[in-house]
C-alpha positions as CSV (number, residue, x, y, z in Angstrom):
1,X,129.4,208.6,118.8
2,X,126.9,211.0,118.7
3,X,124.5,207.9,118.1
4,X,126.2,205.9,121.0
5,X,125.5,208.6,123.1
6,X,121.6,209.2,121.8
7,X,121.6,205.5,121.8
8,X,122.4,205.0,126.1
9,X,120.9,208.4,127.0
10,X,117.5,207.0,125.6
11,X,117.8,203.6,127.6
12,X,118.6,205.4,130.5
13,X,115.9,207.3,130.5
14,X,113.4,204.8,129.7
15,X,114.1,203.4,132.7
16,X,114.1,206.4,134.7
17,X,110.7,206.7,133.3
18,X,109.4,203.4,133.7
19,X,111.5,201.7,136.6
20,X,109.6,198.3,136.2
21,X,110.8,197.9,132.7
22,X,112.6,194.4,132.0
23,X,110.9,192.8,134.9
24,X,108.3,189.8,134.4
25,X,104.9,190.4,135.1
26,X,103.4,188.8,138.0
27,X,100.8,186.1,136.8
28,X,97.9,185.2,138.9
29,X,97.3,181.1,138.8
30,X,93.9,180.2,139.5
31,X,94.2,177.6,141.7
32,X,92.5,174.0,140.6
33,X,91.0,171.8,143.3
34,X,92.6,168.8,143.3
35,X,91.2,165.3,142.6
36,X,90.9,163.0,145.9
37,X,92.4,159.4,145.2
38,X,89.2,158.4,144.6
39,X,88.2,160.7,142.0
40,X,91.1,160.0,139.9
41,X,90.7,156.4,140.4
42,X,87.0,156.8,139.1
43,X,88.0,159.2,136.1
44,X,91.2,156.8,135.1
45,X,88.4,153.6,135.0
46,X,85.7,155.8,132.4
47,X,88.7,156.4,130.2
48,X,89.8,153.0,130.0
49,X,86.2,151.9,129.7
50,X,85.9,154.2,126.7
51,X,88.8,152.8,125.0
52,X,87.5,149.8,125.4
53,X,84.5,150.3,124.0
54,X,86.7,151.9,121.0
55,X,88.6,149.2,121.0
56,X,85.7,146.7,120.7
57,X,84.1,148.3,118.2
58,X,86.7,148.1,116.0
59,X,87.6,144.6,116.5
60,X,84.5,143.9,115.0
61,X,86.0,145.2,111.5
62,X,89.7,143.9,112.2
63,X,88.4,140.7,112.7
64,X,86.7,140.3,109.4
65,X,89.9,142.0,107.9
66,X,91.5,139.8,109.3
67,X,89.9,136.4,108.5
68,X,89.9,137.5,104.5
69,X,93.6,137.8,104.5
70,X,94.0,134.5,106.4
71,X,95.7,136.1,109.7
72,X,93.9,133.4,111.7
73,X,95.2,134.3,114.8
74,X,94.6,137.9,114.9
75,X,90.7,137.3,113.6
76,X,90.8,135.1,116.1
77,X,91.4,137.5,118.9
78,X,89.5,140.3,117.0
79,X,86.8,138.0,117.2
80,X,86.7,137.4,120.8
81,X,86.8,140.8,121.8
82,X,84.6,142.1,119.3
83,X,81.9,139.4,121.0
84,X,82.8,140.8,124.3
85,X,80.1,143.8,123.0
86,X,78.4,142.3,120.6
87,X,77.5,138.3,122.2
88,X,75.2,137.8,120.2
89,X,76.7,138.8,117.0
90,X,76.4,135.9,114.3
91,X,79.2,136.9,111.9
92,X,81.6,137.1,115.0
93,X,80.7,134.2,116.3
94,X,81.5,132.7,112.3
95,X,84.5,134.5,112.2
96,X,85.8,133.0,115.3
97,X,84.9,129.4,115.0
98,X,86.4,129.6,111.3
99,X,89.8,130.9,112.8
100,X,90.2,127.9,115.4
101,X,89.6,125.6,113.0
102,X,92.1,127.0,110.7
103,X,94.2,127.3,113.8
104,X,93.8,123.6,114.6
105,X,91.7,124.3,117.8
106,X,89.2,122.3,116.2
107,X,87.3,121.1,119.5
108,X,86.3,124.4,120.5
109,X,85.6,125.6,116.5
110,X,83.6,122.8,116.3
111,X,81.9,123.5,119.7
112,X,81.4,127.1,118.3
113,X,79.9,126.1,115.0
114,X,77.4,123.9,116.6
115,X,76.2,127.1,118.5
116,X,75.6,128.2,115.4
117,X,73.9,125.4,113.5
118,X,71.7,125.4,116.5
119,X,70.1,128.6,115.7
120,X,70.1,128.7,112.1
121,X,70.5,124.6,111.4
122,X,69.6,124.9,107.6
123,X,72.3,127.7,107.1
124,X,74.9,126.2,104.4
125,X,77.6,128.4,105.2
126,X,77.7,127.2,108.5
127,X,77.3,123.4,107.6
128,X,80.1,123.6,105.2
129,X,82.5,124.8,108.2
130,X,81.3,122.0,110.2
131,X,82.0,119.8,107.6
132,X,85.3,121.0,106.8
133,X,86.7,120.9,110.7
134,X,85.2,117.2,110.3
135,X,87.5,116.6,107.3
136,X,90.2,118.4,109.3
137,X,90.1,116.3,112.6
138,X,88.9,113.3,110.6
139,X,88.4,110.5,113.2
140,X,86.2,107.8,112.2
141,X,83.1,109.0,113.5
142,X,84.1,112.7,112.2
143,X,84.0,111.3,108.7
144,X,81.2,109.5,109.1
145,X,79.4,112.2,110.3
146,X,80.8,114.9,107.8
147,X,79.4,112.5,105.1
148,X,76.1,112.0,106.5
149,X,75.6,116.0,106.7
150,X,76.9,116.2,103.2
151,X,74.1,113.7,102.2
152,X,71.7,115.2,103.8
153,X,72.9,118.6,102.1
154,X,72.8,117.0,98.4
155,X,69.2,115.8,98.7
156,X,68.1,119.5,98.1
157,X,70.7,119.8,95.2
158,X,71.1,116.4,93.6
159,X,74.0,117.8,91.5
160,X,75.8,120.4,93.4
161,X,79.7,120.2,92.0
162,X,81.1,121.8,95.2
163,X,79.1,119.2,97.6
164,X,79.4,116.1,95.4
165,X,83.3,117.0,95.4
166,X,83.5,117.4,99.3
167,X,81.7,113.6,99.5
168,X,84.0,112.2,97.1
169,X,86.8,113.8,99.8
170,X,85.3,111.8,102.4
171,X,84.9,108.5,101.0
172,X,88.2,108.7,99.6
173,X,89.6,109.6,103.4
174,X,87.5,106.4,104.4
175,X,89.0,104.7,101.8
176,X,85.9,103.8,99.8
177,X,87.4,104.2,96.4
178,X,84.7,102.0,94.6
179,X,82.0,104.4,95.7
180,X,84.3,107.6,95.5
181,X,85.0,106.6,91.8
182,X,81.1,106.3,90.9
183,X,80.2,109.2,92.5
184,X,82.8,111.2,90.3
185,X,80.9,109.5,87.3
186,X,78.0,111.0,88.5
187,X,79.4,114.4,89.0
188,X,81.1,113.9,85.5
189,X,78.0,113.3,84.1
190,X,76.7,117.2,84.9
191,X,80.1,118.4,85.2
192,X,82.2,117.4,82.2
193,X,84.6,119.7,82.9
194,X,84.9,119.5,86.6
195,X,88.7,119.8,87.4
196,X,88.1,118.4,91.1
197,X,86.3,115.2,89.9
198,X,89.4,114.7,87.2
199,X,91.6,115.5,90.0
200,X,90.0,113.2,92.7
201,X,90.0,110.1,89.6
202,X,93.2,111.0,89.2
203,X,94.0,110.9,93.1
204,X,92.4,107.6,93.8
205,X,94.4,105.8,90.6
206,X,97.9,107.0,92.0
207,X,96.9,106.0,95.8
208,X,96.2,102.6,94.5
209,X,99.8,102.7,92.3
210,X,101.3,103.5,95.7
211,X,99.8,100.4,97.7
212,X,100.3,98.3,94.6
213,X,103.4,95.4,95.4
214,X,103.2,93.9,91.5
215,X,105.4,96.2,89.7
216,X,103.1,95.8,86.4
217,X,99.7,96.4,88.1
218,X,101.6,99.6,90.1
219,X,102.7,101.1,86.4
220,X,99.0,100.1,85.1
221,X,97.4,102.2,87.9
222,X,100.4,105.2,87.0
223,X,99.0,105.5,83.3
224,X,95.7,105.4,84.1
225,X,96.3,108.3,86.7
226,X,98.4,110.0,83.8
227,X,95.9,109.6,81.3
228,X,93.5,111.4,83.1
229,X,95.4,114.5,83.3
230,X,96.1,114.0,79.5
231,X,92.9,113.9,79.3
232,X,91.9,117.1,80.5
233,X,94.6,118.9,78.6
234,X,93.6,117.4,75.4
235,X,90.2,118.6,76.0
236,X,91.5,122.6,76.9
237,X,93.3,122.1,73.5
238,X,90.6,121.0,71.8
239,X,88.4,123.8,73.2
240,X,91.3,126.2,72.5
241,X,91.2,127.3,76.3
242,X,94.3,128.8,78.3
243,X,95.0,126.5,81.1
244,X,94.2,128.7,84.5
245,X,94.4,128.3,88.4
246,X,91.5,126.1,88.8
247,X,93.7,123.4,86.4
248,X,97.4,123.5,88.7
249,X,96.2,120.5,90.8
250,X,96.4,118.2,88.2
251,X,99.7,119.5,87.6
252,X,100.3,118.8,91.1
253,X,98.9,115.3,90.9
254,X,101.3,115.0,87.4
255,X,104.1,115.8,89.8
256,X,102.8,113.1,92.1
257,X,102.7,110.6,89.4
258,X,106.8,111.3,88.0
259,X,108.1,111.1,91.5
260,X,106.7,107.6,92.1
261,X,108.5,107.0,88.8
262,X,111.5,108.2,90.1
263,X,111.7,111.2,87.4
264,X,112.5,113.9,90.0
265,X,113.2,116.8,87.4
266,X,109.7,116.1,85.9
267,X,108.2,116.3,89.1
268,X,109.6,119.6,90.3
269,X,108.8,121.2,86.9
270,X,105.2,120.1,87.3
271,X,104.9,121.2,91.1
272,X,106.3,124.5,89.2
273,X,104.0,125.0,87.2
274,X,101.5,124.1,89.5
275,X,102.7,127.4,91.3
276,X,102.7,129.2,88.3
277,X,99.3,128.7,87.6
278,X,98.0,128.9,91.8
279,X,101.2,130.5,93.9
280,X,98.9,130.0,96.9
281,X,98.1,126.3,96.3
282,X,99.5,124.4,99.3
283,X,100.1,120.6,98.1
284,X,103.1,121.7,95.5
285,X,104.6,123.9,98.2
286,X,104.3,120.9,100.8
287,X,105.9,118.6,98.3
288,X,108.7,120.9,96.9
289,X,109.1,121.5,100.8
290,X,110.1,117.7,101.0
291,X,112.4,117.2,98.3
292,X,114.2,120.4,99.7
293,X,114.5,118.7,102.9
294,X,115.6,115.4,101.9
295,X,118.4,117.3,100.2
296,X,118.9,119.2,103.3
297,X,118.2,122.3,101.3
298,X,116.8,124.3,104.3
299,X,116.5,127.5,103.2
300,X,114.3,126.1,100.1
301,X,112.2,124.1,102.8
302,X,111.5,126.5,104.9
303,X,109.9,128.6,102.2
304,X,107.9,126.2,101.0
305,X,106.8,124.8,104.3
306,X,106.9,128.7,105.7
307,X,104.1,129.4,102.7
308,X,102.1,126.3,103.5
309,X,101.8,127.5,107.3
310,X,100.8,131.3,106.4
311,X,97.6,130.0,104.8
312,X,97.6,126.9,107.4
313,X,99.0,127.8,110.2
314,X,97.7,124.2,112.3
315,X,99.1,122.3,108.7
316,X,100.5,119.0,110.8
317,X,103.1,118.2,107.6
318,X,104.8,121.7,107.3
319,X,105.0,122.5,111.3
320,X,107.0,119.2,111.6
321,X,108.8,119.8,108.8
322,X,109.7,123.2,109.5
323,X,110.5,121.9,112.9
324,X,113.3,119.1,111.1
325,X,114.2,122.5,108.9
326,X,115.1,124.1,112.7
327,X,116.8,121.7,113.9
328,X,119.0,120.6,111.0
329,X,120.5,124.0,110.8
330,X,120.8,124.4,114.3
331,X,123.0,121.6,114.5
332,X,125.3,123.1,111.5
333,X,126.0,125.7,114.1
334,X,128.1,123.6,116.4
335,X,131.0,126.4,115.7
336,X,128.3,129.1,116.7
337,X,127.2,128.1,120.4
338,X,125.1,131.6,121.2
339,X,123.5,131.2,117.4
340,X,123.1,127.4,117.9
341,X,121.1,127.6,121.2
342,X,118.7,130.2,119.9
343,X,118.2,127.9,116.8
344,X,117.8,125.1,118.8
345,X,115.0,126.5,121.1
346,X,113.2,127.8,118.5
347,X,113.5,124.1,117.0
348,X,112.2,122.7,120.4
349,X,109.2,125.4,120.6
350,X,108.2,124.3,116.3
351,X,108.2,120.1,117.9
352,X,106.3,121.5,121.0
353,X,104.0,123.0,118.2
354,X,103.5,119.9,116.7
355,X,102.6,118.2,119.7
356,X,99.8,120.6,120.4
357,X,98.5,119.3,117.4
358,X,99.0,115.8,117.5
359,X,99.4,114.9,121.1
360,X,100.8,111.3,120.1
361,X,104.1,112.3,117.4
362,X,106.6,110.3,118.6
363,X,108.9,111.9,116.1
364,X,108.5,115.1,117.4
365,X,108.8,114.0,121.2
366,X,112.0,112.0,120.4
367,X,113.3,114.9,118.5
368,X,112.9,117.4,121.1
369,X,114.4,115.2,123.4
370,X,117.5,114.4,121.0
371,X,118.0,118.7,120.9
372,X,118.5,118.6,124.6
373,X,120.9,115.8,125.0
374,X,123.0,116.3,121.8
375,X,122.6,120.1,120.7
376,X,122.0,121.7,124.4
377,X,124.1,119.3,126.1
378,X,121.0,119.4,129.1
379,X,121.0,115.7,130.2
380,X,118.2,115.9,132.7
381,X,115.8,118.0,130.5
382,X,116.4,115.2,127.5
383,X,115.8,112.3,130.0
384,X,112.3,114.0,130.8
385,X,111.5,114.5,127.3
386,X,112.9,110.8,126.5
387,X,110.4,109.6,129.6
388,X,107.6,111.1,127.7
389,X,108.4,109.6,124.6
390,X,108.3,106.0,126.6
391,X,105.0,106.9,128.3
392,X,103.5,108.0,125.0
393,X,104.2,104.6,123.9
394,X,102.3,102.6,126.5
395,X,105.2,102.7,129.1
396,X,108.4,101.0,129.5
397,X,107.3,97.6,130.5
398,X,105.3,97.4,126.8
399,X,108.8,98.5,125.2
400,X,110.7,96.1,126.8
401,X,114.7,96.8,128.9
402,X,116.3,96.3,125.3
403,X,114.7,99.1,123.2
404,X,117.2,101.8,122.5
405,X,115.1,105.0,124.4
406,X,114.8,102.7,127.2
407,X,118.4,102.0,127.5
408,X,119.1,105.6,126.4
409,X,117.5,106.8,129.4
410,X,119.4,104.6,131.4
411,X,122.7,105.3,130.4
412,X,121.8,109.5,130.9
413,X,120.9,108.5,134.1
414,X,124.0,107.3,135.1
415,X,125.6,109.4,133.2
416,X,123.9,112.5,135.5
417,X,124.5,111.0,138.6
418,X,128.4,110.5,138.1
419,X,128.7,114.2,136.8
420,X,127.4,115.2,140.3
421,X,129.6,112.8,142.3
422,X,132.4,114.3,140.4
423,X,131.2,117.7,140.9
424,X,130.2,116.8,144.6
425,X,134.0,115.5,144.9
426,X,135.3,118.3,142.8
């Protein structure tokens, strides 16, 4: 009790001696002159420009990293940003051109590479990038031009394996198989272990087998294609060399031979073996995806085609296959309308991307129209898309009024008119 009294007395005494105790000290605030609107705008613009310069500087490094990781859309965007600060940077211009080509934007990609070659016409990297773009676009003129460039390059390096292998590819695309065979023999005379050469030779025999209508001749060419692969395996065994990544394409070719013979299980086994040796080899992914799509195994199809698109975002076959898989997946969701609409919209976007790469792809155009008609029940957009197909094919006068799509348009237009009349009457 005494202690409590002493505490209270102490508090009262402190209050009497310091009447301002417990009151906050008054702070003097120094006034800062406020910015005028013009000054504020100027400061914000300076800060924006500083951030932009930092972003541009960082974009140079990011562009190269993205290209190395095969993230082509990012590489393209970072390269464009970096070039704003460094318009004369040839390495960035190369990254941009390469990215555009992989994204299927071949026209701009070709233009960019040609600009580089004007400044450095002997640069082999730029030359091969141009050749790659020409191979991808693959018009008659492109193939002639690409082969001409390669012939010029090989004059200075007659037995260069990469150049000769590229020439073989162009000759095969031009269906000059006899000339391609002679070139393969030349390649093997200096590079007897060239997997590219054996793969191309096997592919030539396989192509002939596919075109052959005579069953005996077909079997003969398939046997020749297989014998090329067997020859390589025998060489590896004799030399006691373990199969590696470079041998994966031969397993893929062998799978193609098996599928042509109707032995699907053995074909799948060969393709899977190819992917064990080289998980990023695209052709086995395409082949397995095609088989999966045929059997309506959409998850497997999307997995393998998706892998292709990761490395080749503009690959037309993979883009179209994924679009068809999305379309089929949407159709299976008829009991879940909301989910079906989302999936159907994804499929439409995928087919539209196909048309960006191949504007004359009738399958993709019909698929879009069919999705609007059957899955989304949007008849007017369906008619518009069917009409695009008719235009793509040369017009209704060329197709004739009995063509199924021309008749489909008439039926849908009649149905739309009836629905409008019924709706107005109701």
